[in-house]
mmCIF file of the N, C-alpha and C atoms, coordinates in Angstrom:
data_MODEL
# 
_entry.id   MODEL 
# 
loop_
_atom_site.group_PDB 
_atom_site.id 
_atom_site.type_symbol 
_atom_site.label_atom_id 
_atom_site.label_alt_id 
_atom_site.label_comp_id 
_atom_site.label_asym_id 
_atom_site.label_entity_id 
_atom_site.label_seq_id 
_atom_site.pdbx_PDB_ins_code 
_atom_site.Cartn_x 
_atom_site.Cartn_y 
_atom_site.Cartn_z 
_atom_site.occupancy 
_atom_site.B_iso_or_equiv 
_atom_site.pdbx_formal_charge 
_atom_site.auth_seq_id 
_atom_site.auth_comp_id 
_atom_site.auth_asym_id 
_atom_site.auth_atom_id 
_atom_site.pdbx_PDB_model_num 
ATOM 1   N N  . MET A 1 1  ? 5.310   13.082  -12.253 1.00 0.00 ? 1  MET A N  1 
ATOM 2   C CA . MET A 1 1  ? 4.585   12.304  -11.264 1.00 0.00 ? 1  MET A CA 1 
ATOM 3   C C  . MET A 1 1  ? 3.355   11.688  -11.924 1.00 0.00 ? 1  MET A C  1 
ATOM 4   N N  . LYS A 1 2  ? 3.056   10.478  -11.458 1.00 0.00 ? 2  LYS A N  1 
ATOM 5   C CA . LYS A 1 2  ? 1.913   9.753   -11.997 1.00 0.00 ? 2  LYS A CA 1 
ATOM 6   C C  . LYS A 1 2  ? 1.240   8.992   -10.865 1.00 0.00 ? 2  LYS A C  1 
ATOM 7   N N  . GLY A 1 3  ? -0.070  9.108   -10.758 1.00 0.00 ? 3  GLY A N  1 
ATOM 8   C CA . GLY A 1 3  ? -0.833  8.359   -9.772  1.00 0.00 ? 3  GLY A CA 1 
ATOM 9   C C  . GLY A 1 3  ? -1.501  7.164   -10.418 1.00 0.00 ? 3  GLY A C  1 
ATOM 10  N N  . ARG A 1 4  ? -1.655  6.103   -9.640  1.00 0.00 ? 4  ARG A N  1 
ATOM 11  C CA . ARG A 1 4  ? -2.343  4.900   -10.127 1.00 0.00 ? 4  ARG A CA 1 
ATOM 12  C C  . ARG A 1 4  ? -2.807  4.084   -8.928  1.00 0.00 ? 4  ARG A C  1 
ATOM 13  N N  . SER A 1 5  ? -3.643  3.104   -9.190  1.00 0.00 ? 5  SER A N  1 
ATOM 14  C CA . SER A 1 5  ? -4.069  2.189   -8.134  1.00 0.00 ? 5  SER A CA 1 
ATOM 15  C C  . SER A 1 5  ? -2.889  1.333   -7.691  1.00 0.00 ? 5  SER A C  1 
ATOM 16  N N  . ALA A 1 6  ? -2.808  1.116   -6.381  1.00 0.00 ? 6  ALA A N  1 
ATOM 17  C CA . ALA A 1 6  ? -1.761  0.256   -5.841  1.00 0.00 ? 6  ALA A CA 1 
ATOM 18  C C  . ALA A 1 6  ? -2.014  -1.179  -6.267  1.00 0.00 ? 6  ALA A C  1 
ATOM 19  N N  . GLU A 1 7  ? -0.933  -1.919  -6.417  1.00 0.00 ? 7  GLU A N  1 
ATOM 20  C CA . GLU A 1 7  ? -0.996  -3.317  -6.812  1.00 0.00 ? 7  GLU A CA 1 
ATOM 21  C C  . GLU A 1 7  ? -0.210  -4.158  -5.811  1.00 0.00 ? 7  GLU A C  1 
ATOM 22  N N  . PRO A 1 8  ? -0.470  -5.470  -5.777  1.00 0.00 ? 8  PRO A N  1 
ATOM 23  C CA . PRO A 1 8  ? 0.291   -6.321  -4.854  1.00 0.00 ? 8  PRO A CA 1 
ATOM 24  C C  . PRO A 1 8  ? 1.809   -6.178  -5.009  1.00 0.00 ? 8  PRO A C  1 
ATOM 25  N N  . ARG A 1 9  ? 2.297   -5.951  -6.218  1.00 0.00 ? 9  ARG A N  1 
ATOM 26  C CA . ARG A 1 9  ? 3.739   -5.818  -6.448  1.00 0.00 ? 9  ARG A CA 1 
ATOM 27  C C  . ARG A 1 9  ? 4.350   -4.586  -5.781  1.00 0.00 ? 9  ARG A C  1 
ATOM 28  N N  . ASP A 1 10 ? 3.518   -3.672  -5.302  1.00 0.00 ? 10 ASP A N  1 
ATOM 29  C CA . ASP A 1 10 ? 3.986   -2.442  -4.659  1.00 0.00 ? 10 ASP A CA 1 
ATOM 30  C C  . ASP A 1 10 ? 4.235   -2.608  -3.163  1.00 0.00 ? 10 ASP A C  1 
ATOM 31  N N  . PHE A 1 11 ? 4.047   -3.810  -2.648  1.00 0.00 ? 11 PHE A N  1 
ATOM 32  C CA . PHE A 1 11 ? 4.118   -4.047  -1.207  1.00 0.00 ? 11 PHE A CA 1 
ATOM 33  C C  . PHE A 1 11 ? 5.380   -3.488  -0.565  1.00 0.00 ? 11 PHE A C  1 
ATOM 34  N N  . GLU A 1 12 ? 6.536   -3.811  -1.072  1.00 0.00 ? 12 GLU A N  1 
ATOM 35  C CA . GLU A 1 12 ? 7.787   -3.385  -0.441  1.00 0.00 ? 12 GLU A CA 1 
ATOM 36  C C  . GLU A 1 12 ? 7.904   -1.864  -0.402  1.00 0.00 ? 12 GLU A C  1 
ATOM 37  N N  . ALA A 1 13 ? 7.597   -1.196  -1.506  1.00 0.00 ? 13 ALA A N  1 
ATOM 38  C CA . ALA A 1 13 ? 7.705   0.262   -1.556  1.00 0.00 ? 13 ALA A CA 1 
ATOM 39  C C  . ALA A 1 13 ? 6.705   0.926   -0.609  1.00 0.00 ? 13 ALA A C  1 
ATOM 40  N N  . VAL A 1 14 ? 5.478   0.423   -0.584  1.00 0.00 ? 14 VAL A N  1 
ATOM 41  C CA . VAL A 1 14 ? 4.458   0.990   0.303   1.00 0.00 ? 14 VAL A CA 1 
ATOM 42  C C  . VAL A 1 14 ? 4.834   0.746   1.759   1.00 0.00 ? 14 VAL A C  1 
ATOM 43  N N  . THR A 1 15 ? 5.329   -0.445  2.056   1.00 0.00 ? 15 THR A N  1 
ATOM 44  C CA . THR A 1 15 ? 5.767   -0.756  3.419   1.00 0.00 ? 15 THR A CA 1 
ATOM 45  C C  . THR A 1 15 ? 6.855   0.210   3.869   1.00 0.00 ? 15 THR A C  1 
ATOM 46  N N  . THR A 1 16 ? 7.813   0.473   3.011   1.00 0.00 ? 16 THR A N  1 
ATOM 47  C CA . THR A 1 16 ? 8.893   1.408   3.343   1.00 0.00 ? 16 THR A CA 1 
ATOM 48  C C  . THR A 1 16 ? 8.334   2.794   3.652   1.00 0.00 ? 16 THR A C  1 
ATOM 49  N N  . LEU A 1 17 ? 7.407   3.278   2.826   1.00 0.00 ? 17 LEU A N  1 
ATOM 50  C CA . LEU A 1 17 ? 6.804   4.594   3.077   1.00 0.00 ? 17 LEU A CA 1 
ATOM 51  C C  . LEU A 1 17 ? 6.075   4.624   4.422   1.00 0.00 ? 17 LEU A C  1 
ATOM 52  N N  . LEU A 1 18 ? 5.286   3.590   4.703   1.00 0.00 ? 18 LEU A N  1 
ATOM 53  C CA . LEU A 1 18 ? 4.528   3.561   5.952   1.00 0.00 ? 18 LEU A CA 1 
ATOM 54  C C  . LEU A 1 18 ? 5.454   3.491   7.163   1.00 0.00 ? 18 LEU A C  1 
ATOM 55  N N  . GLU A 1 19 ? 6.537   2.763   7.056   1.00 0.00 ? 19 GLU A N  1 
ATOM 56  C CA . GLU A 1 19 ? 7.503   2.700   8.158   1.00 0.00 ? 19 GLU A CA 1 
ATOM 57  C C  . GLU A 1 19 ? 8.153   4.064   8.392   1.00 0.00 ? 19 GLU A C  1 
ATOM 58  N N  . LEU A 1 20 ? 8.418   4.807   7.317   1.00 0.00 ? 20 LEU A N  1 
ATOM 59  C CA . LEU A 1 20 ? 8.972   6.155   7.463   1.00 0.00 ? 20 LEU A CA 1 
ATOM 60  C C  . LEU A 1 20 ? 8.013   7.088   8.204   1.00 0.00 ? 20 LEU A C  1 
ATOM 61  N N  . LEU A 1 21 ? 6.719   6.786   8.107   1.00 0.00 ? 21 LEU A N  1 
ATOM 62  C CA . LEU A 1 21 ? 5.698   7.597   8.783   1.00 0.00 ? 21 LEU A CA 1 
ATOM 63  C C  . LEU A 1 21 ? 5.412   7.110   10.206  1.00 0.00 ? 21 LEU A C  1 
ATOM 64  N N  . GLY A 1 22 ? 6.151   6.085   10.645  1.00 0.00 ? 22 GLY A N  1 
ATOM 65  C CA . GLY A 1 22 ? 5.993   5.626   12.020  1.00 0.00 ? 22 GLY A CA 1 
ATOM 66  C C  . GLY A 1 22 ? 5.260   4.322   12.199  1.00 0.00 ? 22 GLY A C  1 
ATOM 67  N N  . ARG A 1 23 ? 4.815   3.708   11.120  1.00 0.00 ? 23 ARG A N  1 
ATOM 68  C CA . ARG A 1 23 ? 4.164   2.404   11.216  1.00 0.00 ? 23 ARG A CA 1 
ATOM 69  C C  . ARG A 1 23 ? 5.174   1.373   11.699  1.00 0.00 ? 23 ARG A C  1 
ATOM 70  N N  . LYS A 1 24 ? 4.722   0.409   12.448  1.00 0.00 ? 24 LYS A N  1 
ATOM 71  C CA . LYS A 1 24 ? 5.598   -0.636  12.980  1.00 0.00 ? 24 LYS A CA 1 
ATOM 72  C C  . LYS A 1 24 ? 6.331   -1.336  11.836  1.00 0.00 ? 24 LYS A C  1 
ATOM 73  N N  . GLU A 1 25 ? 7.601   -1.633  12.051  1.00 0.00 ? 25 GLU A N  1 
ATOM 74  C CA . GLU A 1 25 ? 8.436   -2.250  11.026  1.00 0.00 ? 25 GLU A CA 1 
ATOM 75  C C  . GLU A 1 25 ? 7.968   -3.667  10.708  1.00 0.00 ? 25 GLU A C  1 
ATOM 76  N N  . VAL A 1 26 ? 7.947   -3.981  9.418   1.00 0.00 ? 26 VAL A N  1 
ATOM 77  C CA . VAL A 1 26 ? 7.658   -5.341  8.966   1.00 0.00 ? 26 VAL A CA 1 
ATOM 78  C C  . VAL A 1 26 ? 8.961   -6.123  9.071   1.00 0.00 ? 26 VAL A C  1 
ATOM 79  N N  . THR A 1 27 ? 8.917   -7.240  9.746   1.00 0.00 ? 27 THR A N  1 
ATOM 80  C CA . THR A 1 27 ? 10.108  -8.060  9.965   1.00 0.00 ? 27 THR A CA 1 
ATOM 81  C C  . THR A 1 27 ? 10.028  -9.338  9.119   1.00 0.00 ? 27 THR A C  1 
ATOM 82  N N  . ASP A 1 28 ? 11.100  -10.102 9.121   1.00 0.00 ? 28 ASP A N  1 
ATOM 83  C CA . ASP A 1 28 ? 11.087  -11.382 8.419   1.00 0.00 ? 28 ASP A CA 1 
ATOM 84  C C  . ASP A 1 28 ? 9.972   -12.281 8.952   1.00 0.00 ? 28 ASP A C  1 
ATOM 85  N N  . GLU A 1 29 ? 9.700   -12.174 10.243  1.00 0.00 ? 29 GLU A N  1 
ATOM 86  C CA . GLU A 1 29 ? 8.661   -13.010 10.865  1.00 0.00 ? 29 GLU A CA 1 
ATOM 87  C C  . GLU A 1 29 ? 7.249   -12.566 10.487  1.00 0.00 ? 29 GLU A C  1 
ATOM 88  N N  . THR A 1 30 ? 7.052   -11.286 10.189  1.00 0.00 ? 30 THR A N  1 
ATOM 89  C CA . THR A 1 30 ? 5.712   -10.770 9.900   1.00 0.00 ? 30 THR A CA 1 
ATOM 90  C C  . THR A 1 30 ? 5.472   -10.499 8.418   1.00 0.00 ? 30 THR A C  1 
ATOM 91  N N  . ARG A 1 31 ? 6.519   -10.567 7.602   1.00 0.00 ? 31 ARG A N  1 
ATOM 92  C CA . ARG A 1 31 ? 6.427   -10.155 6.193   1.00 0.00 ? 31 ARG A CA 1 
ATOM 93  C C  . ARG A 1 31 ? 5.355   -10.919 5.409   1.00 0.00 ? 31 ARG A C  1 
ATOM 94  N N  . ASP A 1 32 ? 5.316   -12.232 5.505   1.00 0.00 ? 32 ASP A N  1 
ATOM 95  C CA . ASP A 1 32 ? 4.344   -13.006 4.719   1.00 0.00 ? 32 ASP A CA 1 
ATOM 96  C C  . ASP A 1 32 ? 2.910   -12.642 5.088   1.00 0.00 ? 32 ASP A C  1 
ATOM 97  N N  . ARG A 1 33 ? 2.629   -12.542 6.382   1.00 0.00 ? 33 ARG A N  1 
ATOM 98  C CA . ARG A 1 33 ? 1.268   -12.192 6.820   1.00 0.00 ? 33 ARG A CA 1 
ATOM 99  C C  . ARG A 1 33 ? 0.918   -10.761 6.403   1.00 0.00 ? 33 ARG A C  1 
ATOM 100 N N  . CYS A 1 34 ? 1.859   -9.842  6.548   1.00 0.00 ? 34 CYS A N  1 
ATOM 101 C CA . CYS A 1 34 ? 1.612   -8.452  6.135   1.00 0.00 ? 34 CYS A CA 1 
ATOM 102 C C  . CYS A 1 34 ? 1.360   -8.368  4.633   1.00 0.00 ? 34 CYS A C  1 
ATOM 103 N N  . ARG A 1 35 ? 2.102   -9.146  3.856   1.00 0.00 ? 35 ARG A N  1 
ATOM 104 C CA . ARG A 1 35 ? 1.908   -9.164  2.400   1.00 0.00 ? 35 ARG A CA 1 
ATOM 105 C C  . ARG A 1 35 ? 0.507   -9.683  2.053   1.00 0.00 ? 35 ARG A C  1 
ATOM 106 N N  . GLU A 1 36 ? 0.044   -10.713 2.769   1.00 0.00 ? 36 GLU A N  1 
ATOM 107 C CA . GLU A 1 36 ? -1.307  -11.251 2.558   1.00 0.00 ? 36 GLU A CA 1 
ATOM 108 C C  . GLU A 1 36 ? -2.364  -10.192 2.851   1.00 0.00 ? 36 GLU A C  1 
ATOM 109 N N  . ILE A 1 37 ? -2.206  -9.502  3.963   1.00 0.00 ? 37 ILE A N  1 
ATOM 110 C CA . ILE A 1 37 ? -3.164  -8.462  4.348   1.00 0.00 ? 37 ILE A CA 1 
ATOM 111 C C  . ILE A 1 37 ? -3.173  -7.343  3.312   1.00 0.00 ? 37 ILE A C  1 
ATOM 112 N N  . TYR A 1 38 ? -1.986  -6.903  2.906   1.00 0.00 ? 38 TYR A N  1 
ATOM 113 C CA . TYR A 1 38 ? -1.873  -5.840  1.898   1.00 0.00 ? 38 TYR A CA 1 
ATOM 114 C C  . TYR A 1 38 ? -2.563  -6.261  0.602   1.00 0.00 ? 38 TYR A C  1 
ATOM 115 N N  . ALA A 1 39 ? -2.304  -7.480  0.131   1.00 0.00 ? 39 ALA A N  1 
ATOM 116 C CA . ALA A 1 39 ? -2.912  -7.958  -1.111  1.00 0.00 ? 39 ALA A CA 1 
ATOM 117 C C  . ALA A 1 39 ? -4.433  -7.982  -1.008  1.00 0.00 ? 39 ALA A C  1 
ATOM 118 N N  . ALA A 1 40 ? -4.951  -8.396  0.136   1.00 0.00 ? 40 ALA A N  1 
ATOM 119 C CA . ALA A 1 40 ? -6.406  -8.409  0.340   1.00 0.00 ? 40 ALA A CA 1 
ATOM 120 C C  . ALA A 1 40 ? -6.967  -6.995  0.328   1.00 0.00 ? 40 ALA A C  1 
ATOM 121 N N  . GLN A 1 41 ? -6.252  -6.070  0.933   1.00 0.00 ? 41 GLN A N  1 
ATOM 122 C CA . GLN A 1 41 ? -6.728  -4.688  0.993   1.00 0.00 ? 41 GLN A CA 1 
ATOM 123 C C  . GLN A 1 41 ? -6.727  -4.026  -0.378  1.00 0.00 ? 41 GLN A C  1 
ATOM 124 N N  . VAL A 1 42 ? -5.673  -4.224  -1.171  1.00 0.00 ? 42 VAL A N  1 
ATOM 125 C CA . VAL A 1 42 ? -5.636  -3.563  -2.478  1.00 0.00 ? 42 VAL A CA 1 
ATOM 126 C C  . VAL A 1 42 ? -6.611  -4.178  -3.476  1.00 0.00 ? 42 VAL A C  1 
ATOM 127 N N  . SER A 1 43 ? -7.104  -5.379  -3.185  1.00 0.00 ? 43 SER A N  1 
ATOM 128 C CA . SER A 1 43 ? -8.094  -5.988  -4.074  1.00 0.00 ? 43 SER A CA 1 
ATOM 129 C C  . SER A 1 43 ? -9.528  -5.821  -3.559  1.00 0.00 ? 43 SER A C  1 
ATOM 130 N N  . ASP A 1 44 ? -9.704  -5.175  -2.417  1.00 0.00 ? 44 ASP A N  1 
ATOM 131 C CA . ASP A 1 44 ? -11.028 -4.953  -1.827  1.00 0.00 ? 44 ASP A CA 1 
ATOM 132 C C  . ASP A 1 44 ? -11.814 -3.959  -2.692  1.00 0.00 ? 44 ASP A C  1 
ATOM 133 N N  . PRO A 1 45 ? -12.967 -4.370  -3.243  1.00 0.00 ? 45 PRO A N  1 
ATOM 134 C CA . PRO A 1 45 ? -13.739 -3.465  -4.096  1.00 0.00 ? 45 PRO A CA 1 
ATOM 135 C C  . PRO A 1 45 ? -14.385 -2.305  -3.328  1.00 0.00 ? 45 PRO A C  1 
ATOM 136 N N  . GLY A 1 46 ? -14.400 -2.370  -2.005  1.00 0.00 ? 46 GLY A N  1 
ATOM 137 C CA . GLY A 1 46 ? -15.004 -1.312  -1.206  1.00 0.00 ? 46 GLY A CA 1 
ATOM 138 C C  . GLY A 1 46 ? -14.044 -0.196  -0.833  1.00 0.00 ? 46 GLY A C  1 
ATOM 139 N N  . SER A 1 47 ? -12.827 -0.262  -1.335  1.00 0.00 ? 47 SER A N  1 
ATOM 140 C CA . SER A 1 47 ? -11.837 0.764   -1.025  1.00 0.00 ? 47 SER A CA 1 
ATOM 141 C C  . SER A 1 47 ? -10.902 0.924   -2.216  1.00 0.00 ? 47 SER A C  1 
ATOM 142 N N  . ASP A 1 48 ? -10.087 1.955   -2.162  1.00 0.00 ? 48 ASP A N  1 
ATOM 143 C CA . ASP A 1 48 ? -9.074  2.141   -3.195  1.00 0.00 ? 48 ASP A CA 1 
ATOM 144 C C  . ASP A 1 48 ? -7.783  2.548   -2.510  1.00 0.00 ? 48 ASP A C  1 
ATOM 145 N N  . HIS A 1 49 ? -6.713  2.068   -3.029  1.00 0.00 ? 49 HIS A N  1 
ATOM 146 C CA . HIS A 1 49 ? -5.391  2.375   -2.502  1.00 0.00 ? 49 HIS A CA 1 
ATOM 147 C C  . HIS A 1 49 ? -4.577  2.903   -3.671  1.00 0.00 ? 49 HIS A C  1 
ATOM 148 N N  . LEU A 1 50 ? -4.021  4.072   -3.501  1.00 0.00 ? 50 LEU A N  1 
ATOM 149 C CA . LEU A 1 50 ? -3.329  4.751   -4.588  1.00 0.00 ? 50 LEU A CA 1 
ATOM 150 C C  . LEU A 1 50 ? -1.862  4.932   -4.271  1.00 0.00 ? 50 LEU A C  1 
ATOM 151 N N  . VAL A 1 51 ? -1.035  4.871   -5.303  1.00 0.00 ? 51 VAL A N  1 
ATOM 152 C CA . VAL A 1 51 ? 0.378   5.201   -5.177  1.00 0.00 ? 51 VAL A CA 1 
ATOM 153 C C  . VAL A 1 51 ? 0.687   6.325   -6.156  1.00 0.00 ? 51 VAL A C  1 
ATOM 154 N N  . VAL A 1 52 ? 1.746   7.060   -5.840  1.00 0.00 ? 52 VAL A N  1 
ATOM 155 C CA . VAL A 1 52 ? 2.259   8.090   -6.746  1.00 0.00 ? 52 VAL A CA 1 
ATOM 156 C C  . VAL A 1 52 ? 3.686   7.708   -7.077  1.00 0.00 ? 52 VAL A C  1 
ATOM 157 N N  . GLU A 1 53 ? 3.999   7.712   -8.368  1.00 0.00 ? 53 GLU A N  1 
ATOM 158 C CA . GLU A 1 53 ? 5.347   7.415   -8.840  1.00 0.00 ? 53 GLU A CA 1 
ATOM 159 C C  . GLU A 1 53 ? 6.009   8.695   -9.334  1.00 0.00 ? 53 GLU A C  1 
ATOM 160 N N  . ASN A 1 54 ? 7.285   8.836   -9.042  1.00 0.00 ? 54 ASN A N  1 
ATOM 161 C CA . ASN A 1 54 ? 8.022   9.969   -9.600  1.00 0.00 ? 54 ASN A CA 1 
ATOM 162 C C  . ASN A 1 54 ? 8.400   9.646   -11.051 1.00 0.00 ? 54 ASN A C  1 
ATOM 163 N N  . ASP A 1 55 ? 9.110   10.553  -11.695 1.00 0.00 ? 55 ASP A N  1 
ATOM 164 C CA . ASP A 1 55 ? 9.456   10.374  -13.105 1.00 0.00 ? 55 ASP A CA 1 
ATOM 165 C C  . ASP A 1 55 ? 10.362  9.172   -13.353 1.00 0.00 ? 55 ASP A C  1 
ATOM 166 N N  . GLU A 1 56 ? 11.027  8.678   -12.311 1.00 0.00 ? 56 GLU A N  1 
ATOM 167 C CA . GLU A 1 56 ? 11.874  7.497   -12.443 1.00 0.00 ? 56 GLU A CA 1 
ATOM 168 C C  . GLU A 1 56 ? 11.116  6.202   -12.143 1.00 0.00 ? 56 GLU A C  1 
ATOM 169 N N  . GLY A 1 57 ? 9.842   6.307   -11.825 1.00 0.00 ? 57 GLY A N  1 
ATOM 170 C CA . GLY A 1 57 ? 9.029   5.129   -11.545 1.00 0.00 ? 57 GLY A CA 1 
ATOM 171 C C  . GLY A 1 57 ? 9.077   4.660   -10.107 1.00 0.00 ? 57 GLY A C  1 
ATOM 172 N N  . GLU A 1 58 ? 9.723   5.441   -9.226  1.00 0.00 ? 58 GLU A N  1 
ATOM 173 C CA . GLU A 1 58 ? 9.774   5.082   -7.803  1.00 0.00 ? 58 GLU A CA 1 
ATOM 174 C C  . GLU A 1 58 ? 8.487   5.525   -7.124  1.00 0.00 ? 58 GLU A C  1 
ATOM 175 N N  . ILE A 1 59 ? 7.981   4.698   -6.231  1.00 0.00 ? 59 ILE A N  1 
ATOM 176 C CA . ILE A 1 59 ? 6.776   5.051   -5.477  1.00 0.00 ? 59 ILE A CA 1 
ATOM 177 C C  . ILE A 1 59 ? 7.169   6.019   -4.367  1.00 0.00 ? 59 ILE A C  1 
ATOM 178 N N  . VAL A 1 60 ? 6.568   7.202   -4.404  1.00 0.00 ? 60 VAL A N  1 
ATOM 179 C CA . VAL A 1 60 ? 6.901   8.254   -3.444  1.00 0.00 ? 60 VAL A CA 1 
ATOM 180 C C  . VAL A 1 60 ? 5.703   8.701   -2.618  1.00 0.00 ? 60 VAL A C  1 
ATOM 181 N N  . GLY A 1 61 ? 4.530   8.117   -2.876  1.00 0.00 ? 61 GLY A N  1 
ATOM 182 C CA . GLY A 1 61 ? 3.339   8.466   -2.119  1.00 0.00 ? 61 GLY A CA 1 
ATOM 183 C C  . GLY A 1 61 ? 2.359   7.314   -2.093  1.00 0.00 ? 61 GLY A C  1 
ATOM 184 N N  . PHE A 1 62 ? 1.553   7.290   -1.039  1.00 0.00 ? 62 PHE A N  1 
ATOM 185 C CA . PHE A 1 62 ? 0.559   6.238   -0.862  1.00 0.00 ? 62 PHE A CA 1 
ATOM 186 C C  . PHE A 1 62 ? -0.638  6.812   -0.133  1.00 0.00 ? 62 PHE A C  1 
ATOM 187 N N  . CYS A 1 63 ? -1.837  6.388   -0.536  1.00 0.00 ? 63 CYS A N  1 
ATOM 188 C CA . CYS A 1 63 ? -3.064  6.857   0.090   1.00 0.00 ? 63 CYS A CA 1 
ATOM 189 C C  . CYS A 1 63 ? -4.097  5.740   0.061   1.00 0.00 ? 63 CYS A C  1 
ATOM 190 N N  . SER A 1 64 ? -4.807  5.563   1.175   1.00 0.00 ? 64 SER A N  1 
ATOM 191 C CA . SER A 1 64 ? -5.900  4.595   1.237   1.00 0.00 ? 64 SER A CA 1 
ATOM 192 C C  . SER A 1 64 ? -7.210  5.360   1.339   1.00 0.00 ? 64 SER A C  1 
ATOM 193 N N  . LEU A 1 65 ? -8.155  4.977   0.521   1.00 0.00 ? 65 LEU A N  1 
ATOM 194 C CA . LEU A 1 65 ? -9.507  5.540   0.543   1.00 0.00 ? 65 LEU A CA 1 
ATOM 195 C C  . LEU A 1 65 ? -10.447 4.396   0.879   1.00 0.00 ? 65 LEU A C  1 
ATOM 196 N N  . LEU A 1 66 ? -10.983 4.429   2.086   1.00 0.00 ? 66 LEU A N  1 
ATOM 197 C CA . LEU A 1 66 ? -11.802 3.328   2.578   1.00 0.00 ? 66 LEU A CA 1 
ATOM 198 C C  . LEU A 1 66 ? -13.274 3.681   2.499   1.00 0.00 ? 66 LEU A C  1 
ATOM 199 N N  . GLY A 1 67 ? -14.082 2.753   1.992   1.00 0.00 ? 67 GLY A N  1 
ATOM 200 C CA . GLY A 1 67 ? -15.511 2.952   1.916   1.00 0.00 ? 67 GLY A CA 1 
ATOM 201 C C  . GLY A 1 67 ? -16.141 2.805   3.287   1.00 0.00 ? 67 GLY A C  1 
ATOM 202 N N  . ALA A 1 68 ? -17.283 3.434   3.463   1.00 0.00 ? 68 ALA A N  1 
ATOM 203 C CA . ALA A 1 68 ? -18.007 3.347   4.731   1.00 0.00 ? 68 ALA A CA 1 
ATOM 204 C C  . ALA A 1 68 ? -18.620 1.955   4.869   1.00 0.00 ? 68 ALA A C  1 
ATOM 205 N N  . ALA A 1 69 ? -18.623 1.421   6.075   1.00 0.00 ? 69 ALA A N  1 
ATOM 206 C CA . ALA A 1 69 ? -19.212 0.108   6.325   1.00 0.00 ? 69 ALA A CA 1 
ATOM 207 C C  . ALA A 1 69 ? -20.694 0.124   5.975   1.00 0.00 ? 69 ALA A C  1 
ATOM 208 N N  . GLY A 1 70 ? -21.138 -0.924  5.331   1.00 0.00 ? 70 GLY A N  1 
ATOM 209 C CA . GLY A 1 70 ? -22.559 -1.051  4.997   1.00 0.00 ? 70 GLY A CA 1 
ATOM 210 C C  . GLY A 1 70 ? -22.946 -0.397  3.697   1.00 0.00 ? 70 GLY A C  1 
ATOM 211 N N  . ASN A 1 71 ? -22.019 0.231   2.993   1.00 0.00 ? 71 ASN A N  1 
ATOM 212 C CA . ASN A 1 71 ? -22.347 0.861   1.702   1.00 0.00 ? 71 ASN A CA 1 
ATOM 213 C C  . ASN A 1 71 ? -21.978 -0.038  0.553   1.00 0.00 ? 71 ASN A C  1 
# 
């Protein structure tokens, strides 16, 4: 297992994990907007988004660490 910062290219894998946890499904109609939001979030310097890859390089975990407003 290896942890690293999430990147825009991880969108599909992270979306799949979040949907498995009960997050609303991303559809063809919402995919582009969701991808834009995800890309903005993973590039936000006030937060960090992490993924965990298994030994085969598959993303098997995701975590968001959000900074406090005003800091």
